[in-house]
C-alpha positions in Angstrom: 0.0 0.0 0.0 2.8 2.4 0.8 4.5 1.9 -2.6 1.1 2.2 -4.3 0.6 5.6 -2.7 4.1 6.7 -3.7 3.5 5.7 -7.3 0.1 7.4 -7.5 1.6 10.5 -5.8 4.4 10.6 -8.4 2.0 10.2 -11.3 -0.2 12.9 -9.8 2.8 15.2 -9.7 3.5 14.7 -13.4 5.6 11.6 -13.6 4.8 9.3 -16.6 3.7 5.9 -15.1 4.9 3.0 -17.2 3.5 -0.4 -16.2 5.8 -3.3 -16.7 4.2 -6.8 -16.7 6.3 -8.9 -14.3 4.9 -12.2 -15.7 6.0 -11.2 -19.1 9.4 -10.3 -17.8 9.9 -13.9 -16.7 8.5 -15.4 -19.8 9.9 -16.2 -23.3 8.9 -12.6 -24.3 11.0 -10.9 -21.7 13.2 -9.2 -24.3 10.2 -7.7 -26.0 8.8 -6.5 -22.6 12.1 -4.9 -21.8 12.3 -3.3 -25.2 8.8 -1.9 -25.0 9.3 -0.4 -21.5 12.7 1.0 -22.5 11.1 2.7 -25.5 8.3 4.1 -23.5 10.7 5.4 -20.8 13.0 6.8 -23.4 10.2 8.7 -25.1 9.1 10.3 -21.8 12.6 11.2 -20.8 13.3 12.7 -24.2 10.2 14.8 -23.9 11.6 16.2 -20.6 9.3 14.2 -18.3 10.1 12.2 -15.3 9.3 8.5 -15.4 8.2 5.9 -12.9 8.2 2.3 -14.0 6.3 -0.2 -11.9 5.4 -3.9 -11.9 2.4 -3.7 -9.5 0.2 -0.8 -8.5 -0.6 -2.0 -5.0 -1.3 -5.3 -3.3 -4.3 -6.0 -5.5 -2.1 -6.1 -8.6 0.5 -8.4 -7.0 1.2 -11.3 -9.4 3.8 -13.0 -7.2 1.9 -16.3 -7.1 2.0 -16.5 -10.9 5.7 -15.7 -10.9 6.5 -18.2 -8.1 5.2 -21.1 -10.3 8.4 -20.9 -12.4 11.6 -22.0 -10.9 14.1 -19.1 -10.9 11.5 -16.6 -11.9 12.2 -14.1 -9.1 15.9 -14.0 -10.2 14.9 -13.5 -13.8 12.5 -10.7 -12.8 15.2 -8.9 -11.0 17.6 -9.4 -13.8 15.0 -8.1 -16.4 14.3 -5.0 -14.3 18.0 -4.4 -13.9 18.4 -4.6 -17.7 15.6 -2.1 -18.1 17.2 0.2 -15.6 20.6 -0.1 -17.2 19.3 0.6 -20.7 17.5 3.8 -19.6 20.3 5.0 -17.4 23.0 4.5 -20.1 21.0 5.6 -23.1 19.7 8.7 -21.5 22.8 9.4 -19.4 20.8 9.6 -16.3 22.6 10.9 -13.2 20.0 9.8 -10.7 17.6 7.0 -10.4 15.5 5.7 -7.4 14.7 2.1 -6.8 12.0 1.1 -4.3 9.7 -1.8 -3.6 9.9 -5.5 -3.2 11.9 -7.5 -5.8 13.5 -4.4 -7.3 15.0 -3.0 -4.2 
């Protein structure tokens, strides 16, 4: 709930919210999911906006049970989110990023 409030607050203050499907990140389509989220984040950043990427908007959106059905999926999720973060940080020469919440932090 706290992270949900923080995400909603950031979006209310003008951040572009980009939802990243965590189940897709641990699937065979993970490369496509990362590419889509990177492109969306890049477009927002290039337009001068701040971005918040998230995999769940509150406890009701938690898909952990689905993820846990696959062995090693939590590690793959973290790796995929790290790849997404690296892509945006390097491509956009970001000087500051904030990481918060469950698996990501």
